[in-house]
VOPAGU-2260 file (C-alpha; in pm, 1 decimal, decimal comma):
REM VOPAGU-2260
SITE   aa  ch    i         X         Y         Z
SITE  MET   A    0     131,1     982,9   -4027,6
SITE  THR   A    1    -185,2    1063,7   -4219,7
SITE  HIS   A    2    -130,1    1055,7   -4594,0
SITE  TYR   A    3    -168,6    1385,1   -4781,8
SITE  PRO   A    4    -155,2    1304,4   -5156,2
SITE  ASN   A    5    -256,5    1659,0   -5248,8
SITE  GLY   A    6      -2,8    1821,1   -5020,7
SITE  PRO   A    7     308,9    2004,6   -5136,8
SITE  ILE   A    8     627,3    1836,7   -5253,8
SITE  VAL   A    9     922,1    1906,9   -5026,6
SITE  ILE   A   10    1260,5    1950,6   -5195,0
SITE  ALA   A   11    1559,3    1917,8   -4963,2
SITE  ALA   A   12    1879,6    2046,6   -5119,9
SITE  GLY   A   13    2213,7    2182,0   -5004,4
SITE  GLY   A   14    2310,4    2542,0   -5064,3
SITE  THR   A   15    2545,4    2479,9   -5356,3
SITE  GLY   A   16    2445,6    2506,4   -5721,0
SITE  GLY   A   17    2520,6    2139,9   -5786,7
SITE  HIS   A   18    2239,2    2036,3   -5552,6
SITE  LEU   A   19    2005,8    2331,4   -5600,4
SITE  PHE   A   20    1997,2    2340,2   -5981,8
SITE  PRO   A   21    1837,3    1994,9   -6022,7
SITE  GLY   A   22    1604,0    2085,5   -5738,3
SITE  GLN   A   23    1513,5    2404,5   -5921,8
SITE  ALA   A   24    1446,7    2208,8   -6240,3
SITE  LEU   A   25    1216,4    1968,8   -6056,1
SITE  ALA   A   26    1034,6    2258,3   -5889,9
SITE  GLN   A   27     972,4    2420,0   -6229,1
SITE  GLU   A   28     821,4    2098,6   -6366,3
SITE  LEU   A   29     608,3    2031,7   -6058,7
SITE  ARG   A   30     477,5    2390,0   -6061,2
SITE  ARG   A   31     365,2    2336,5   -6421,7
SITE  ARG   A   32     166,3    2040,3   -6290,3
SITE  GLY   A   33      -0,3    2257,2   -6027,6
SITE  ARG   A   34     199,8    2126,2   -5730,8
SITE  ARG   A   35     297,7    2344,8   -5437,7
SITE  ILE   A   36     667,9    2344,9   -5349,4
SITE  VAL   A   37     845,8    2362,9   -5014,8
SITE  LEU   A   38    1224,8    2404,8   -5014,4
SITE  MET   A   39    1427,4    2298,7   -4710,4
SITE  THR   A   40    1794,1    2390,2   -4715,7
SITE  ASP   A   41    2067,6    2551,8   -4506,9
SITE  GLU   A   42    2144,7    2915,1   -4430,8
SITE  ARG   A   43    2306,8    2969,0   -4772,1
SITE  VAL   A   44    1960,8    2972,9   -4928,8
SITE  GLN   A   45    1958,0    3353,0   -4932,5
SITE  ARG   A   46    2190,6    3341,2   -5233,0
SITE  PHE   A   47    1957,9    3114,8   -5427,8
SITE  ASP   A   48    1604,4    3205,4   -5324,6
SITE  LYS   A   49    1534,3    3358,8   -5667,0
SITE  LEU   A   50    1566,9    3009,6   -5812,4
SITE  PHE   A   51    1247,0    2907,4   -5629,1
SITE  PRO   A   52    1018,5    3211,7   -5664,6
SITE  ASP   A   53     693,9    3031,0   -5579,0
SITE  ALA   A   54     823,1    2804,8   -5302,7
SITE  ASP   A   55     787,6    2826,3   -4927,4
SITE  ILE   A   56    1149,9    2824,6   -4812,8
SITE  TYR   A   57    1277,6    2706,7   -4475,0
SITE  ALA   A   58    1635,7    2719,2   -4348,4
SITE  VAL   A   59    1722,7    2411,8   -4143,9
SITE  PRO   A   60    2027,9    2369,0   -3916,1
SITE  SER   A   61    2284,0    2115,0   -4029,7
SITE  ALA   A   62    2656,8    2047,6   -4028,5
SITE  THR   A   63    2913,1    1855,3   -4225,1
SITE  PRO   A   64    3128,9    1628,2   -4005,3
SITE  SER   A   65    3471,0    1789,9   -3965,3
SITE  GLY   A   66    3729,9    1520,6   -4011,6
SITE  LYS   A   67    3687,3    1149,1   -4045,7
SITE  GLY   A   68    3548,9     896,1   -3804,5
SITE  ILE   A   69    3336,9     916,7   -3492,6
SITE  VAL   A   70    3491,1    1242,8   -3367,4
SITE  GLY   A   71    3373,5    1432,7   -3674,0
SITE  LEU   A   72    3026,0    1286,2   -3642,3
SITE  LEU   A   73    3004,3    1379,2   -3275,0
SITE  ARG   A   74    3098,4    1738,7   -3352,1
SITE  ALA   A   75    2827,4    1763,8   -3614,9
SITE  ALA   A   76    2562,5    1575,6   -3415,1
SITE  PRO   A   77    2411,3    1871,4   -3221,5
SITE  ALA   A   78    2344,1    2073,0   -3537,9
SITE  ILE   A   79    2208,5    1767,5   -3722,0
SITE  LEU   A   80    1976,7    1678,9   -3432,5
SITE  ALA   A   81    1854,5    2038,7   -3413,3
SITE  GLY   A   82    1789,0    2022,1   -3787,6
SITE  VAL   A   83    1591,2    1699,9   -3751,8
SITE  ALA   A   84    1375,8    1855,9   -3479,6
SITE  ARG   A   85    1306,8    2167,0   -3688,0
SITE  SER   A   86    1238,1    1959,2   -3999,2
SITE  PHE   A   87     998,0    1738,8   -3802,7
SITE  SER   A   88     803,6    2048,1   -3696,9
SITE  ILE   A   89     797,6    2190,4   -4050,6
SITE  LEU   A   90     669,6    1863,6   -4198,4
SITE  GLN   A   91     396,5    1849,1   -3936,7
SITE  ARG   A   92     287,7    2197,6   -4039,1
SITE  VAL   A   93     306,5    2175,7   -4420,8
SITE  LYS   A   94     163,9    1820,9   -4452,4
SITE  PRO   A   95     359,4    1714,0   -4765,1
SITE  ALA   A   96     268,1    1446,8   -5015,2
SITE  ALA   A   97     632,9    1344,7   -5052,5
SITE  LEU   A   98     989,8    1459,9   -4993,5
SITE  ILE   A   99    1293,3    1429,9   -5217,5
SITE  GLY   A  100    1651,4    1490,7   -5105,4
SITE  PHE   A  101    1923,8    1594,9   -5348,3
SITE  GLY   A  102    2221,4    1495,8   -5136,4
SITE  GLY   A  103    2471,5    1680,2   -4921,4
SITE  TYR   A  104    2467,4    1707,0   -4543,0
SITE  PRO   A  105    2209,0    1992,4   -4540,2
SITE  THR   A  106    1954,3    1739,3   -4670,9
SITE  LEU   A  107    2018,1    1487,7   -4393,2
SITE  PRO   A  108    1788,9    1642,8   -4126,2
SITE  PRO   A  109    1484,4    1682,2   -4357,3
SITE  VAL   A  110    1522,3    1331,0   -4498,7
SITE  LEU   A  111    1562,0    1177,8   -4151,8
SITE  ALA   A  112    1258,4    1370,9   -4028,2
SITE  ALA   A  113    1053,9    1247,9   -4325,5
SITE  ILE   A  114    1153,9     887,6   -4253,1
SITE  LEU   A  115    1058,9     928,5   -3884,8
SITE  ARG   A  116     722,1    1085,5   -3972,9
SITE  GLY   A  117     638,7     831,6   -4241,4
SITE  VAL   A  118     642,7    1086,0   -4524,4
SITE  PRO   A  119     706,1     906,6   -4858,1
SITE  ALA   A  120    1068,9     991,5   -4928,5
SITE  CYS   A  121    1327,1     937,1   -5200,5
SITE  VAL   A  122    1669,8    1073,6   -5283,1
SITE  HIS   A  123    1833,4    1172,6   -5609,5
SITE  GLU   A  124    2198,3    1108,9   -5693,2
SITE  GLN   A  125    2342,8    1341,3   -5956,1
SITE  ASN   A  126    2692,3    1192,0   -5965,3
SITE  ALA   A  127    2846,0     866,1   -6082,3
SITE  VAL   A  128    2932,3     803,8   -5715,4
SITE  LEU   A  129    2656,8     761,9   -5456,3
SITE  GLY   A  130    2707,2    1040,5   -5202,0
SITE  ARG   A  131    2759,0     972,4   -4833,4
SITE  VAL   A  132    2422,9    1104,9   -4718,8
SITE  ASN   A  133    2241,1     909,0   -4988,8
SITE  ARG   A  134    2431,3     597,2   -4884,2
SITE  LEU   A  135    2332,0     656,9   -4524,5
SITE  VAL   A  136    1959,3     700,8   -4588,0
SITE  GLY   A  137    1936,2     465,3   -4887,6
SITE  PRO   A  138    1811,9     165,2   -4684,5
SITE  HIS   A  139    1529,2     373,8   -4537,0
SITE  VAL   A  140    1389,5     570,2   -4833,2
SITE  GLU   A  141    1150,4     424,6   -5089,2
SITE  ALA   A  142    1347,9     506,3   -5404,0
SITE  ILE   A  143    1694,3     614,2   -5515,4
SITE  ALA   A  144    1669,3     813,4   -5836,6
SITE  SER   A  145    1994,9     826,9   -6028,8
SITE  THR   A  146    2167,2     994,6   -6321,3
SITE  PHE   A  147    2371,7     680,3   -6390,1
SITE  ASP   A  148    2260,8     317,9   -6408,5
SITE  ALA   A  149    2530,1     185,2   -6172,6
SITE  PRO   A  150    2648,0     452,4   -5927,9
SITE  LYS   A  151    2955,1     352,6   -5730,7
SITE  PHE   A  152    2890,6     247,2   -5368,8
SITE  LEU   A  153    2528,7     145,2   -5433,5
SITE  LYS   A  154    2476,1    -152,1   -5204,1
SITE  ALA   A  155    2321,2    -470,3   -5337,7
SITE  ARG   A  156    2043,4    -450,8   -5077,6
SITE  ASP   A  157    1939,8    -111,6   -5216,3
SITE  ALA   A  158    1973,5    -194,3   -5587,2
SITE  GLY   A  159    1603,0    -269,1   -5619,0
SITE  LYS   A  160    1526,0      90,6   -5522,6
SITE  LEU   A  161    1728,4     239,7   -5806,6
SITE  VAL   A  162    1531,4     433,2   -6068,1
SITE  LEU   A  163    1721,0     566,7   -6368,0
SITE  THR   A  164    1578,9     915,1   -6425,5
SITE  GLY   A  165    1881,7    1116,7   -6531,7
SITE  ASN   A  166    1977,7    1449,3   -6377,9
SITE  PRO   A  167    1712,7    1722,2   -6416,1
SITE  VAL   A  168    1829,8    2036,7   -6591,3
SITE  ARG   A  169    1674,5    2381,0   -6580,5
SITE  ASP   A  170    1426,4    2508,4   -6837,6
SITE  ALA   A  171    1693,7    2742,3   -6973,4
SITE  VAL   A  172    1912,4    2438,7   -7051,9
SITE  ILE   A  173    1633,4    2240,9   -7217,6
SITE  ALA   A  174    1559,6    2546,2   -7433,3
SITE  GLN   A  175    1909,6    2510,1   -7582,8
SITE  ALA   A  176    1892,7    2133,6   -7638,9
SITE  GLY   A  177    1827,1    2163,0   -8013,0
SITE  ALA   A  178    2092,0    2424,6   -8086,9
SITE  PRO   A  179    2308,5    2293,7   -8375,1
SITE  TYR   A  180    2684,1    2265,1   -8336,6
SITE  GLU   A  181    2862,7    2475,5   -8595,7
SITE  THR   A  182    3210,0    2326,7   -8641,0
SITE  PRO   A  183    3482,8    2595,0   -8663,7
SITE  ARG   A  184    3673,0    2551,7   -8990,4
SITE  GLY   A  185    3923,3    2751,6   -9190,7
SITE  GLU   A  186    3942,0    3101,6   -9044,5
SITE  ASP   A  187    3615,9    3074,6   -8848,2
SITE  ARG   A  188    3612,8    3218,4   -8498,0
SITE  ILE   A  189    3677,1    2961,4   -8226,1
SITE  LYS   A  190    3441,6    3029,3   -7935,6
SITE  LEU   A  191    3583,6    2903,2   -7607,4
SITE  LEU   A  192    3392,7    2902,6   -7277,3
SITE  VAL   A  193    3585,6    2865,4   -6950,7
SITE  PHE   A  194    3430,6    2831,7   -6606,7
SITE  GLY   A  195    3487,8    2651,7   -6280,6
SITE  GLY   A  196    3148,6    2598,1   -6126,1
SITE  SER   A  197    2917,9    2827,7   -5933,1
SITE  GLN   A  198    3207,5    2979,2   -5737,4
SITE  GLY   A  199    3463,6    2994,2   -6017,3
SITE  ALA   A  200    3801,5    2820,5   -5997,0
SITE  ARG   A  201    4140,9    2978,3   -5939,2
SITE  VAL   A  202    4314,8    2706,9   -6139,3
SITE  MET   A  203    4130,7    2813,1   -6454,9
SITE  SER   A  204    4259,5    3168,2   -6413,7
SITE  ASP   A  205    4611,1    3040,7   -6348,9
SITE  ILE   A  206    4636,7    2794,6   -6636,8
SITE  VAL   A  207    4399,6    2875,7   -6923,7
SITE  PRO   A  208    4512,9    3231,5   -7012,4
SITE  VAL   A  209    4879,1    3127,2   -7011,4
SITE  ALA   A  210    4805,0    2825,2   -7232,0
SITE  LEU   A  211    4606,0    3032,8   -7480,9
SITE  ALA   A  212    4877,7    3297,5   -7494,0
SITE  GLN   A  213    5123,8    3025,4   -7597,8
SITE  LEU   A  214    4917,8    2916,7   -7898,6
SITE  PRO   A  215    5046,4    3008,3   -8245,4
SITE  GLU   A  216    4941,8    3354,2   -8360,2
SITE  HIS   A  217    4712,6    3220,4   -8632,8
SITE  LEU   A  218    4504,8    3043,3   -8364,8
SITE  ARG   A  219    4514,8    3327,2   -8112,2
SITE  ARG   A  220    4359,8    3571,4   -8358,8
SITE  ARG   A  221    4066,8    3333,5   -8416,9
SITE  LEU   A  222    3982,5    3296,0   -8047,2
SITE  ALA   A  223    3680,3    3449,3   -7878,1
SITE  VAL   A  224    3703,3    3360,2   -7508,8
SITE  VAL   A  225    3432,1    3389,2   -7247,0
SITE  GLN   A  226    3569,5    3314,5   -6900,7
SITE  GLN   A  227    3421,9    3314,5   -6554,2
SITE  CYS   A  228    3685,2    3433,5   -6306,3
SITE  ARG   A  229    3692,0    3522,9   -5942,9
SITE  ALA   A  230    3658,7    3898,2   -5905,3
SITE  GLU   A  231    4012,9    3929,2   -5773,2
SITE  ASP   A  232    4151,5    3747,2   -6078,3
SITE  ILE   A  233    3979,8    3943,7   -6355,7
SITE  GLU   A  234    4243,0    4216,1   -6393,3
SITE  ARG   A  235    4544,3    3984,3   -6418,8
SITE  VAL   A  236    4362,3    3743,5   -6651,4
SITE  GLY   A  237    4253,7    4033,0   -6871,1
SITE  ASP   A  238    4610,5    4161,9   -6888,8
SITE  ILE   A  239    4736,0    3824,0   -7017,7
SITE  TYR   A  240    4470,6    3809,0   -7288,0
SITE  LYS   A  241    4530,9    4169,5   -7390,7
SITE  GLU   A  242    4905,6    4112,2   -7419,6
SITE  ALA   A  243    4844,1    3801,4   -7632,6
SITE  GLY   A  244    4595,6    3980,5   -7859,7
SITE  ILE   A  245    4310,5    3747,2   -7761,5
SITE  ASP   A  246    3950,8    3868,4   -7763,2
SITE  ALA   A  247    3809,5    3789,4   -7418,3
SITE  GLU   A  248    3497,3    3863,9   -7214,2
SITE  LEU   A  249    3551,1    3817,5   -6840,2
SITE  SER   A  250    3308,6    3821,7   -6548,0
SITE  ASP   A  251    3273,3    3672,7   -6202,2
SITE  PHE   A  252    2921,3    3555,9   -6289,3
SITE  PHE   A  253    2715,7    3487,9   -6601,9
SITE  ASP   A  254    2340,3    3454,4   -6554,5
SITE  ASP   A  255    2291,3    3315,3   -6905,6
SITE  MET   A  256    2528,1    3019,1   -6889,5
SITE  PRO   A  257    2306,3    2778,4   -7090,7
SITE  GLU   A  258    2305,2    3023,3   -7381,7
SITE  ARG   A  259    2681,6    3066,2   -7346,5
SITE  ILE   A  260    2732,4    2690,3   -7359,4
SITE  ALA   A  261    2516,8    2658,4   -7669,7
SITE  ALA   A  262    2708,6    2938,6   -7844,5
SITE  CYS   A  263    3055,9    2794,4   -7784,1
SITE  HIS   A  264    3268,1    2540,4   -7969,9
SITE  LEU   A  265    3448,8    2403,6   -7664,1
SITE  VAL   A  266    3408,9    2424,5   -7286,5
SITE  ILE   A  267    3693,0    2406,2   -7035,7
SITE  GLY   A  268    3563,8    2351,1   -6684,3
SITE  ARG   A  269    3508,4    2136,2   -6379,5
SITE  SER   A  270    3298,4    1820,1   -6392,3
SITE  GLY   A  271    3030,0    1867,5   -6131,7
SITE  ALA   A  272    2707,9    1678,8   -6192,9
SITE  SER   A  273    2509,4    1978,7   -6317,1
SITE  THR   A  274    2787,2    2086,6   -6554,5
SITE  VAL   A  275    2821,0    1738,8   -6703,4
SITE  SER   A  276    2443,6    1703,1   -6745,5
SITE  GLU   A  277    2406,1    2044,8   -6907,4
SITE  LEU   A  278    2693,2    1981,1   -7149,4
SITE  ALA   A  279    2529,0    1654,0   -7252,5
SITE  VAL   A  280    2177,8    1794,0   -7297,0
SITE  ILE   A  281    2303,5    2089,5   -7502,3
SITE  GLY   A  282    2562,4    1873,1   -7679,0
SITE  ARG   A  283    2895,5    2051,6   -7648,1
SITE  PRO   A  284    3249,2    1906,1   -7631,0
SITE  SER   A  285    3459,0    1979,7   -7325,8
SITE  ILE   A  286    3793,7    1953,8   -7155,4
SITE  LEU   A  287    3710,8    1859,8   -6797,5
SITE  VAL   A  288    3935,8    1915,0   -6496,0
SITE  PRO   A  289    3781,2    1734,2   -6196,6
SITE  LEU   A  290    3798,7    1902,2   -5858,3
SITE  PRO   A  291    4075,7    1699,7   -5693,6
SITE  HIS   A  292    3944,1    1721,1   -5338,2
SITE  SER   A  293    3579,9    1633,2   -5400,9
SITE  LEU   A  294    3438,0    1365,5   -5173,7
SITE  ASP   A  295    3490,7    1015,4   -5312,7
SITE  ASN   A  296    3631,5    1163,2   -5637,9
SITE  ASP   A  297    3279,3    1208,7   -5771,6
SITE  GLN   A  298    3387,7    1473,5   -6022,3
SITE  LYS   A  299    3652,3    1241,5   -6164,7
SITE  ALA   A  300    3392,3     967,1   -6205,1
SITE  ASN   A  301    3160,0    1212,2   -6383,6
SITE  ALA   A  302    3436,4    1323,4   -6621,1
SITE  GLU   A  303    3533,7     964,4   -6694,3
SITE  LYS   A  304    3177,9     885,3   -6802,1
SITE  LEU   A  305    3179,6    1161,0   -7065,2
SITE  ALA   A  306    3536,9    1086,4   -7170,9
SITE  GLN   A  307    3461,2     717,3   -7218,3
SITE  ALA   A  308    3164,8     814,2   -7435,8
SITE  GLY   A  309    3392,1    1022,8   -7659,6
SITE  ALA   A  310    3222,3    1346,0   -7551,1
SITE  ALA   A  311    3506,1    1501,9   -7351,3
SITE  TRP   A  312    3874,3    1496,2   -7266,9
SITE  MET   A  313    3968,0    1466,7   -6899,3
SITE  ILE   A  314    4283,2    1621,2   -6754,3
SITE  GLU   A  315    4340,4    1560,9   -6384,9
SITE  GLN   A  316    4442,3    1878,3   -6206,3
SITE  LYS   A  317    4789,9    1747,8   -6121,8
SITE  TYR   A  318    4851,7    1721,1   -6497,5
SITE  PHE   A  319    4664,3    2038,7   -6587,5
SITE  THR   A  320    4953,5    2261,4   -6689,8
SITE  ALA   A  321    4966,0    2542,4   -6941,7
SITE  ASP   A  322    5185,1    2332,0   -7169,7
SITE  ALA   A  323    4957,2    2026,4   -7150,2
SITE  LEU   A  324    4649,6    2236,8   -7223,1
SITE  ARG   A  325    4821,3    2416,6   -7510,3
SITE  ARG   A  326    4909,9    2085,5   -7675,1
SITE  GLN   A  327    4554,5    1955,8   -7632,4
SITE  LEU   A  328    4403,4    2271,8   -7779,9
SITE  GLU   A  329    4641,3    2277,9   -8075,9
SITE  GLN   A  330    4543,4    1920,3   -8154,7
SITE  LEU   A  331    4170,5    1990,8   -8130,8
SITE  PHE   A  332    4174,0    2320,2   -8318,1
SITE  GLY   A  333    4381,9    2157,4   -8590,2
SITE  ASN   A  334    4129,1    1873,2   -8621,4
SITE  PRO   A  335    3784,2    2032,2   -8591,2
SITE  SER   A  336    3617,6    1705,3   -8688,6
SITE  ASP   A  337    3722,0    1576,6   -8344,0
SITE  LEU   A  338    3524,0    1858,4   -8184,0
SITE  GLU   A  339    3225,5    1783,5   -8404,2
SITE  ALA   A  340    3233,8    1414,7   -8313,3
SITE  ALA   A  341    3259,4    1494,2   -7942,0
SITE  ALA   A  342    2961,3    1731,5   -7965,6
SITE  ALA   A  343    2753,1    1454,4   -8121,2
SITE  ALA   A  344    2870,9    1207,4   -7856,4
SITE  ALA   A  345    2780,2    1452,3   -7579,4
SITE  ARG   A  346    2429,6    1493,5   -7718,5
SITE  ARG   A  347    2384,1    1114,3   -7720,6
SITE  GLN   A  348    2453,7    1118,2   -7346,0
SITE  GLY   A  349    2194,4    1388,8   -7282,5
SITE  GLN   A  350    1879,1    1316,1   -7083,3
SITE  PRO   A  351    1644,6    1606,5   -7159,8
SITE  ASN   A  352    1344,1    1418,2   -7019,6
SITE  ALA   A  353    1504,6    1365,3   -6678,7
SITE  VAL   A  354    1297,9    1632,9   -6506,6
SITE  ARG   A  355     972,5    1485,4   -6635,2
SITE  ASP   A  356    1076,0    1136,0   -6530,4
SITE  LEU   A  357    1179,8    1247,0   -6182,1
SITE  ALA   A  358     855,4    1441,2   -6136,9
SITE  ASP   A  359     662,1    1127,5   -6235,2
SITE  LEU   A  360     846,4     930,5   -5969,7
SITE  VAL   A  361     792,1    1187,3   -5693,9
SITE  GLU   A  362     422,1    1219,0   -5772,0
SITE  ALA   A  363     383,8     839,9   -5771,7
SITE  LEU   A  364     541,5     835,6   -5425,9
SITE  GLY   A  365     302,5    1106,3   -5308,8
SITE  ARG   A  366       0,5     914,3   -5436,2
SITE  GLY   A  367     116,0     599,1   -5260,9
SITE  GLU   A  368     154,0     410,9   -5590,4
SITE  TYR   A  369     527,4     354,5   -5609,0
SITE  ARG   A  370     573,7     114,5   -5317,8
SITE  ALA   A  371     317,4    -132,6   -5452,2
SITE  LEU   A  372     459,3    -108,3   -5803,4
SITE  ARG   A  373     810,8    -172,4   -5679,4
SITE  SER   A  374     699,1    -468,9   -5474,6
SITE  ARG   A  375     522,0    -626,2   -5774,3
SITE  ARG   A  376     822,3    -578,2   -5998,5
SITE  ASN   A  377    1064,0    -731,5   -5751,6
SITE  GLY   A  378     869,2   -1046,1   -5678,5
SITE  GLY   A  379     677,4    -906,4   -5384,8
SITE  ASN   A  380     979,8    -859,2   -5157,0
SITE  GLY   A  381    1091,9    -511,0   -5262,6
SITE  ASN   A  382    1447,2    -629,1   -5330,4
SITE  GLY   A  383    1650,0    -710,9   -5636,0
SITE  GLY   A  384    1747,9    -514,6   -5942,1
SITE  ASP   A  385    1478,2    -591,4   -6195,4
SITE  ASP   A  386    1560,9    -395,6   -6513,4
SITE  LYS   A  387    1192,8    -303,2   -6552,0
SITE  LEU   A  388    1225,5     -86,0   -6241,7
SITE  LEU   A  389    1474,2     133,7   -6423,9
SITE  LYS   A  390    1211,1     200,1   -6692,1
SITE  PHE   A  391     936,6     297,9   -6451,6
SITE  ALA   A  392     978,8     672,5   -6482,1
SITE  THR   A  393    1030,1     671,9   -6856,8
SITE  GLY   A  394     705,6     511,9   -6955,3
SITE  GLY   A  395     792,3     150,4   -6882,9
SITE  ALA   A  396     514,1     119,8   -6631,0
C-alpha cells in the first residue's frame, strides 16, 4: 500500500465507554495537532457520536464469539469477515497515515484490514490484562501501547513492541488534575460519589444505600451522596436515603463526572480501565468493586494495582455486603488521614501525559519512523524488551 503520512488517523474502538473514552481523548489531542480523525466502531456508535464531533464515523460489522472454543468463533466468523471486507474498503477510500485499535471485538475487523493493507497499525491496552483481541493481533501490529508496564498475557515474543504510554483521559479529566483534596475533618461534610460505569450497576443500588443507612447517626448527617443509578432503581434508592435522613442526589447519568470526582472525598465504583485512570489522574481515594464476570478478570487486576499502591480498597463482589461496606466506611470516616493518604497515592499513579505520549507514538507510526527506531533499540531484530523502548513516547527518544 502507498504510504500516506499526511492522511487521517483511524481510531478503532468498541461501542462501550471503556474503549471509546481513551479514543476520544486521543482524538482531541490529534485534532489539536491538525490531524483528521476517522472513527471505526460498531452499531452502538450512535450513542457516542457526540464524543467525536469532527470525525468521519463508520459503523463496521463485528461479533463477539458466543461461548468458548471453535464453535463460538465459527458463529462469529461471518460478521467478522464482513467487517474486514467493509474496513478494507473504508481504508482504501480514506487513505490513513496510521490506525490504532483500542481493544474489544468491534476493533478486530479494522485492525485486521489495516494489517492486510499494510497500514501502520498499533493497539492500546487500557487494562492490567492484555485483552483477547490485542493478544490475537499483537504479533502482527507494530506497537502495543499499554497503561501498565507488564500486562498479564503479554507474550515474550511481543514484549519488544510494548510502549508504556499510560491510558489517555479526556480533556475534562485533565482539567481537574490539579484540584486539591480537602480532607473531611470534625463535622465537615463527607462527599461520597457512587457509580458503576457507563451503564450503572444494580449492585451499587442494592448495597450502598443500605450500608449508608446503617451508619451511626452522627455520620449519616454529614453525608452528601451523589449516586448514579439505573432509572428503574432511582425511586427505591431515594426512599432508603430519605428514610435514613441522608442528603442524596440521584441520576441515571451525569455528564460532568470528572468534576464530580474532583469534588468528592471518596468514590465507590467499578474498576474499569477508564475509571481507574481518571481516579488516578484526579487523585481521589476509592472503594473498588470489580465486575465479577469481566473477561480474564481485568477489572480485578486493575483494582489490585491501585490497592497495592495504597490508593484504593478492593472488595470483591462476593464479599460486597451492606455490613462489610458499613464497617469499611466507619473505619475510613473515623480516620480521615487514611483517605488523605490514599488520595495522594492515587495521584502518584496518575499519568496525565498519556494522551500526548500516545499521540506521539501514533504520529511516529504514520510518518514511518517508529519501525526503524524500534529495530535500532532492539539490536536490529525488532525483538526483546529493551527498557529504552518504554521511554520512547515520553521523551526518551
